[in-house]
N, C-alpha and C positions, 0 to 999 in steps of 0.2 A: 440410070443416076451415074454421073460423074463423079470419078476418082480425083478429078484437079485436084481439088483441096486437102489430099488426103496426100497425095505426091510432093506438092508444093511443101506441106511440112515436115515429110521426111526429109527433102530436100535441104532444109534447116537444121538437121541433126548434124552437130559437127564430128569430125573425124576423131576418133576413141571415145564414144561416146553411144550409145541404144537408148531406144525407146520402145516400151513394151506394146504391146498390141492394144491391152485395155487403158493406157496413159494416151495414146494416138486416137482411141475412140474416145476417151470423156475430154482430150483437149478439142476435137471437133464436133463433140455431140452427135456422135454419129448413132443411129439406133440401131439396134442388137448388137452394141458395144464391140468387143475385142473380136466376134467372129465376124462382124461388117468390115472392121481393119484387115483380119486375115485374107478376105474375099479379096478386098480391094489391093492388097500386098500380094496376093497371088497371078491378079491381070497386070503387074506393073509391065509397061510397055519397054522392052530391052532398047537399049540405044540413046534413052534418053537423059542417062546421068541421075538415076533416083538410086542413093543406097538404100538397097531393098534390104541389104545384109546388117544395118544397123537397128533392125524393127526386130525383137526375140519375144518371146512367149514370157509369163507371169513367173517371176522369179528367177528371171534371167535366162530360161531355158530355149537352147535353138528345136525349135518343133518342124522343122524342116524336114524331109525325108529324103534319102537317098543321096547319090552325089551332092546336090544343092548343099547339105546338111556340111561335109567337108569343105566345101569352097565357102559357104558362111561361116566356117569356124576361119578358115585362114585368111578371108577378107579380113574380121575382125583382130586377129591376132595381129597381120599386119598393120595393124592402126593402132597397135600398143593396149588392146582390148585383153585384160587376162581371163582365161578362161580355164574352170576347173569343171572335167569330166562333162563337157556340153554346156555347161552354165557360165553365164555370164555374172563376173561380182559386181552385181546391181551398187552396192555400196559404193563402188569406185568409178563405175563408168556409166550410172543413169543420167541421163538428161530430162530437165524439167521445160517444156517448152511455154513461152510467153506468144498467150494469144492475143492480136491486135484487134478488138473489138470497137465499133464505131462511136461506144459510148465512154471505152477508156481511151480512145483517142481524143476525143474531144475534151476528155478529165485532163489528160497529159497537154494539151494545147492552152488550155484555162491555167494550168499550174506552172508551164512556161513562158505565159505572157505575166504573170504575178511577179515571177523570180529575175525576168530579163534586165539586166541593166541599164539597158537602151533606151527603154519605155519608161517614161518618166513619170512620176506620179503626182498629179496637179498640186494637191496638198504640199507634198514637200516640196517640191518646185516654187512655190510663194514662199513659204517657211524661210529655204534656204537664200532666195533671193534678197529676202526682207534682213536676213543677219549679214548676208556679204555685203550689202548696198555702201556700209560706209568703210567697207575695206576697198573696195571698187575704186569710190572715188578719193579716195587718197593716194593709192596707185597711180591713178590716172595722173593725178597732178605731178609726179616726178617722171613721167615716161614723156 
């Protein structure tokens, strides 16, 4: 299984925000849930710019053991994330991803088309033309 979708989503987490393994798994509908997200994060390639430290356990707990736990804590603190006893205050720093699906994207495009000011509504254009025609003929006589 390719972990690329996981890494792409993790790269979108803004500085000063965190995402839990469970939320990551839910957003991507990963089979196996948070454990699968944990496996993906454990195999994060180094040097790719993936902010692995922004993914934490349930209730904001740092789950990594050993020296990497201290590194994760320091990296999060350097971004302004408040920790209390190796727990991130999720009420202040949780990030909620917005996943773009094909269906959602097409709905957004349809709504944007309806609201776009440069795309004329044919019925409205005809009504405006009928209302404005006497004024345009008066103005053209004076120009």
